[in-house]
C-alpha positions as CSV (number, residue, x, y, z in Angstrom):
1,M,79.9,80.2,113.0
2,T,79.5,80.4,116.7
3,A,80.8,82.5,119.3
4,N,84.2,81.2,119.6
5,S,84.6,81.8,115.6
6,I,87.3,84.5,115.3
7,T,88.5,86.0,112.1
8,A,91.6,88.7,112.6
9,D,92.5,91.4,109.9
10,E,96.0,92.0,110.6
11,N,96.1,95.4,108.6
12,T,100.0,96.4,108.6
13,E,99.6,94.2,112.0
14,L,98.4,97.4,113.9
15,Y,95.0,96.6,114.8
16,E,92.8,93.3,114.5
17,H,89.0,92.9,113.4
18,F,87.0,90.2,115.2
19,R,83.8,88.9,114.3
20,F,81.5,86.7,116.7
21,V,78.3,85.2,116.1
22,V,76.8,84.3,119.5
23,D,75.6,81.1,120.5
24,K,72.1,80.2,120.9
25,G,72.7,79.0,124.6
26,Q,74.1,82.6,125.6
27,S,72.1,84.4,128.7
28,L,71.9,88.3,128.6
29,L,75.3,89.7,129.2
30,R,76.8,93.2,128.8
31,I,79.0,93.2,125.9
32,D,82.3,95.0,127.8
33,K,82.2,91.4,129.6
34,Y,81.4,89.1,126.9
35,L,84.0,90.6,124.3
36,S,86.8,90.6,127.5
37,D,86.1,87.4,127.8
38,K,86.3,86.4,124.4
39,I,89.5,88.3,123.4
40,E,92.9,87.7,124.7
41,N,94.5,90.7,126.6
42,A,91.4,92.9,126.1
43,S,90.7,94.5,129.3
44,R,86.7,95.9,129.9
45,T,88.3,99.4,129.8
46,R,89.6,99.2,126.4
47,I,86.5,97.2,125.0
48,Q,84.5,100.2,126.5
49,N,86.7,102.5,124.9
50,A,86.3,100.6,121.6
51,A,82.3,101.4,122.0
52,H,82.4,104.7,123.5
53,A,84.8,105.3,120.0
54,G,81.8,103.6,117.9
55,S,84.0,100.7,116.7
56,I,81.8,97.8,118.3
57,L,78.8,97.1,115.6
58,V,75.9,94.4,116.4
59,N,74.0,93.6,113.6
60,E,75.7,96.3,111.8
61,T,74.6,99.1,114.4
62,V,76.7,101.1,116.5
63,I,76.3,100.0,120.5
64,K,77.2,101.5,123.6
65,P,79.2,99.9,126.2
66,N,76.0,98.6,128.3
67,Y,74.4,96.6,125.5
68,K,73.5,93.2,126.3
69,V,74.6,90.6,123.9
70,K,71.9,88.2,122.7
71,P,71.6,84.8,121.1
72,G,72.5,85.1,117.2
73,D,73.9,88.8,117.7
74,V,76.6,89.2,115.1
75,I,79.2,91.3,117.0
76,S,82.2,93.1,115.1
77,I,85.0,94.7,116.6
78,V,87.8,97.0,115.3
79,L,90.7,96.8,118.2
80,P,93.8,98.2,118.0
81,H,97.1,96.8,119.5
82,P,97.9,98.5,122.6
83,P,100.9,100.8,123.3
84,R,104.3,99.0,124.0
85,D,105.6,101.8,125.7
86,S,106.9,100.2,128.9
87,E,109.4,97.9,126.6
88,I,110.9,101.3,124.8
89,Y,112.9,104.4,125.9
90,P,112.2,107.6,124.9
91,E,115.4,109.4,123.3
92,N,116.0,112.8,122.2
93,I,116.0,112.3,118.6
94,P,114.8,115.1,116.0
95,F,112.0,114.6,113.7
96,T,109.3,116.8,111.6
97,I,106.1,117.7,113.0
98,L,103.6,118.7,110.4
99,Y,100.5,119.3,112.8
100,E,99.8,118.2,116.3
101,D,97.2,118.4,118.9
102,P,95.7,117.0,122.1
103,D,94.4,113.9,120.2
104,I,96.8,113.2,117.2
105,V,100.5,114.0,115.5
106,V,100.9,114.0,111.8
107,I,104.8,113.5,110.9
108,N,106.8,113.8,107.8
109,K,108.9,110.8,108.3
110,E,112.3,110.8,106.7
111,A,114.0,107.9,105.0
112,G,116.3,105.7,107.1
113,M,113.6,105.8,110.3
114,V,112.6,102.8,111.3
115,V,109.2,103.2,113.1
116,H,108.7,101.4,115.7
117,P,111.3,98.7,117.8
118,G,111.4,95.3,116.4
119,H,113.7,93.0,114.3
120,G,117.0,94.1,115.5
121,N,115.7,98.1,115.6
122,F,115.5,98.6,119.5
123,T,116.4,102.1,119.8
124,G,116.5,105.3,117.2
125,T,112.9,104.2,116.0
126,L,110.3,107.2,115.4
127,Q,108.5,105.7,118.5
128,N,111.5,106.2,120.8
129,A,111.2,109.7,119.7
130,L,107.7,110.2,120.0
131,L,107.7,109.1,123.5
132,Y,110.7,111.4,124.1
133,H,108.6,114.3,122.8
134,F,105.5,113.4,124.8
135,Q,107.1,113.3,128.0
136,E,108.6,117.0,127.3
137,T,105.4,118.5,126.3
138,S,103.1,116.8,128.2
139,K,104.4,116.7,131.8
140,D,101.5,117.7,133.3
141,E,99.9,114.4,132.2
142,P,100.6,111.2,133.8
143,E,102.5,108.2,131.5
144,P,102.0,110.0,127.8
145,K,102.1,106.9,125.4
146,V,102.5,106.5,121.5
147,Y,99.3,105.0,119.9
148,L,100.1,103.8,116.2
149,V,97.4,103.4,113.8
150,H,99.9,102.9,110.5
151,R,103.1,102.9,109.6
152,I,105.6,102.8,106.8
153,D,108.6,101.1,105.8
154,K,112.0,102.3,107.1
155,D,113.1,103.5,103.8
156,T,110.1,104.8,102.8
157,S,110.1,109.0,103.5
158,G,106.7,110.8,104.1
159,I,103.3,111.0,106.1
160,L,102.7,109.1,109.7
161,L,99.7,109.6,111.4
162,V,100.2,109.0,115.5
163,A,97.4,109.1,117.7
164,K,98.0,110.4,121.6
165,N,95.0,108.6,123.4
166,E,93.3,105.4,123.2
167,I,89.8,106.8,122.1
168,A,91.6,108.5,118.9
169,Q,93.6,105.4,117.8
170,I,90.5,103.5,117.9
171,R,88.6,105.7,116.0
172,L,91.3,106.3,113.3
173,A,91.8,102.4,113.4
174,K,88.4,102.0,112.3
175,Q,89.1,104.3,109.5
176,F,91.9,102.6,108.0
177,F,89.7,99.3,108.6
178,E,86.9,100.6,106.4
179,H,89.8,101.8,103.9
180,T,88.0,105.3,104.2
181,I,91.4,107.1,104.6
182,D,93.0,108.9,101.8
183,R,96.7,108.2,101.2
184,K,98.7,108.9,97.8
185,Y,102.3,108.0,97.4
186,I,104.6,109.1,94.7
187,A,107.2,106.3,93.3
188,L,109.5,106.1,90.5
189,V,109.4,102.4,89.0
190,W,111.6,100.6,86.4
191,G,110.2,100.0,83.2
192,N,107.7,102.6,80.6
193,L,103.9,101.2,82.0
194,R,101.6,100.6,79.2
195,E,98.9,102.3,80.5
196,N,98.3,105.8,81.8
197,E,96.3,104.4,84.6
198,G,95.4,101.1,86.2
199,T,94.2,99.1,89.2
200,I,97.1,96.4,90.7
201,S,95.2,94.1,93.0
202,G,95.8,90.3,94.4
203,F,96.3,88.5,97.7
204,I,99.1,89.2,99.8
205,A,101.1,87.4,101.8
206,R,104.7,86.7,103.0
207,D,106.9,84.9,100.4
208,P,107.5,81.1,101.8
209,R,111.1,81.6,100.3
210,D,111.6,84.8,102.0
211,R,109.4,85.6,105.1
212,L,110.9,89.4,104.9
213,V,109.4,89.9,101.4
214,M,105.9,90.1,100.7
215,K,104.4,87.9,97.5
216,I,101.0,88.7,95.4
217,Y,98.8,85.4,95.0
218,E,95.8,84.8,92.7
219,E,94.0,82.3,95.2
220,E,92.2,84.2,97.6
221,E,92.8,81.4,100.4
222,K,96.8,82.6,100.2
223,G,96.4,86.3,101.3
224,R,94.7,88.9,102.3
225,N,93.1,91.3,99.6
226,S,95.2,94.2,98.3
227,V,94.4,96.8,96.1
228,T,96.1,99.9,94.8
229,H,95.0,102.6,91.9
230,Y,98.2,103.9,89.8
231,K,98.6,107.0,87.5
232,V,101.5,108.3,85.5
233,I,102.9,111.5,86.4
234,E,105.8,111.4,84.0
235,R,107.5,109.4,81.7
236,F,111.4,108.9,81.3
237,G,111.7,106.0,78.6
238,Y,113.3,103.4,81.1
239,V,111.3,104.4,84.1
240,T,108.1,105.8,85.0
241,L,106.8,108.3,87.9
242,V,103.8,107.3,89.2
243,E,101.0,108.4,91.8
244,C,99.7,105.2,93.8
245,V,96.1,105.4,95.7
246,L,95.9,103.0,98.4
247,E,92.7,101.2,98.6
248,T,93.9,98.9,101.3
249,G,97.3,99.1,103.4
250,R,99.0,95.9,103.3
251,T,102.7,95.7,104.6
252,H,104.9,96.6,101.4
253,Q,101.9,96.6,99.3
254,I,103.1,99.1,96.9
255,R,106.3,97.5,96.5
256,A,105.1,94.3,96.1
257,H,102.2,95.0,93.6
258,F,104.7,96.8,91.1
259,K,107.0,93.6,91.2
260,H,104.3,91.8,90.6
261,I,103.6,93.5,87.0
262,G,106.9,93.5,86.4
263,H,107.8,97.4,87.3
264,P,109.8,97.1,90.5
265,L,110.6,100.3,92.2
266,F,113.5,101.7,91.5
267,N,116.5,100.9,94.0
268,D,114.3,98.6,95.8
269,E,116.9,95.9,97.2
270,K,114.1,93.6,98.6
271,Y,112.1,93.5,95.0
272,G,115.2,93.4,92.5
273,G,114.7,97.4,91.7
274,N,118.3,97.8,92.5
275,E,119.7,96.1,89.6
276,I,119.3,97.7,86.2
277,L,116.4,96.1,84.6
278,K,115.8,98.6,81.7
279,G,117.7,100.4,79.3
280,T,121.0,99.9,77.0
281,T,124.4,98.4,77.8
282,F,126.9,101.0,77.7
283,T,129.0,102.0,80.3
284,K,127.9,105.6,80.7
285,Y,124.3,104.3,81.1
286,K,125.8,101.8,83.7
287,Q,127.6,104.9,85.4
288,F,124.5,107.0,85.4
289,I,122.5,104.5,87.1
290,L,124.9,103.8,89.6
291,N,124.9,107.5,90.4
292,C,121.1,108.0,91.0
293,F,121.6,104.5,93.3
294,K,124.3,106.4,95.1
295,L,122.1,109.7,95.2
296,M,119.3,107.9,96.8
297,P,120.0,104.5,98.6
298,R,116.8,103.2,99.1
299,Q,113.8,102.6,97.2
300,A,112.1,105.2,95.3
301,L,109.0,105.9,97.5
302,H,107.3,108.7,99.3
303,A,103.9,108.9,101.1
304,K,103.0,112.1,99.9
305,S,99.2,112.8,101.4
306,L,96.9,111.9,104.1
307,G,93.8,112.7,104.7
308,F,91.1,111.7,107.2
309,V,88.3,112.4,109.7
310,H,89.6,114.1,112.9
311,P,88.8,111.7,115.8
312,S,87.2,114.7,118.0
313,T,86.3,117.2,115.8
314,R,85.0,114.9,113.2
315,K,86.0,117.3,110.7
316,Y,88.0,115.8,107.0
317,I,91.5,117.2,107.5
318,F,94.4,116.8,104.7
319,F,98.0,117.2,104.7
320,D,100.3,117.4,101.9
321,S,104.3,116.9,102.0
322,E,107.2,117.9,99.5
323,T,109.1,115.5,97.8
324,P,112.2,114.7,99.6
325,D,115.3,115.7,98.3
326,D,116.7,112.7,97.4
327,L,113.9,111.7,95.4
328,K,113.4,114.7,93.8
329,A,117.4,114.7,92.7
330,V,117.3,111.3,91.3
331,I,113.7,112.6,89.3
332,E,115.6,115.6,87.9
333,K,118.6,113.4,86.7
334,W,116.2,110.8,84.9
335,R,114.3,114.0,83.3
336,T,117.4,115.6,82.0
337,Y,118.5,111.7,80.7
338,S,115.6,111.5,78.5
339,V,115.8,114.9,77.0
340,H,119.2,114.4,75.9
341,K,118.3,110.8,74.7
342,A,115.2,112.0,72.7
343,L,117.2,115.1,71.3
344,E,119.9,112.2,70.3
345,E,117.2,110.4,68.6
346,E,116.1,113.0,66.5
């Protein structure tokens, strides 16, 4: 592989991983200059910040911005995508903050809120709300920006982490890339899972028949590696409540994984979970399911907790969130239904 060969890992498409092997004829050159020439739209300042954040490795060793590349060096860099705040207007939209300091903000996102503009959602997003919040709370700082490091789907609720400066963003992006972030979700899935715990893996990519849906493949060349570990929390007969731990964080990973093993998320329209997939043909049961769908008109998925190393203090911090009311209500309905069903069968 030569210096012109690049591999990119678009984990949730918010950062990229670049890898270079320096050509034999390369003269000594500062690494910030070398990489800014090789990576499109990457200024020397961004490259220097990546080096200061410990996000550039040469021959598997962290280097400083003044390092001079040599022939044969293997360079690895994780570089988050820069903010697009110039295209985003601040909006006074309420949202819930669990924690905030000069480097990060941890949010408990409600279902129905899009994280950032795109695909027809150009206003009313969390990024619009954050930009307004930062401008109001950081009036002494010039041009506050929103530095995204990951995201969760519009109709998924739960914890989201956002950086408030580039150094913090780079350090957090590196943790996501290295899979050292601790993330737990809870999900209600169709069917009675055979095992109490397990692992779902495969290579994930967009479905060629529907670009808005992800599909799991067995062949490595067809997609990106994805791994979800799950554990059964409670069984309700026709549906199961599970805890999911993400080893990787691909787009729609949990939703696509459970669809792949034949247990789509309850009321997940994109992955077929909004149909009655398990249960009886009785009219009363059908009405029960429709009532559940009405009570929670979204996929039954909540990003419950998040643990990571703080980008400045370097201390591990952990955040947990309550199960949202709509999901809690549907779980309780299923719990009551399963108890009554069990009594009827006795």
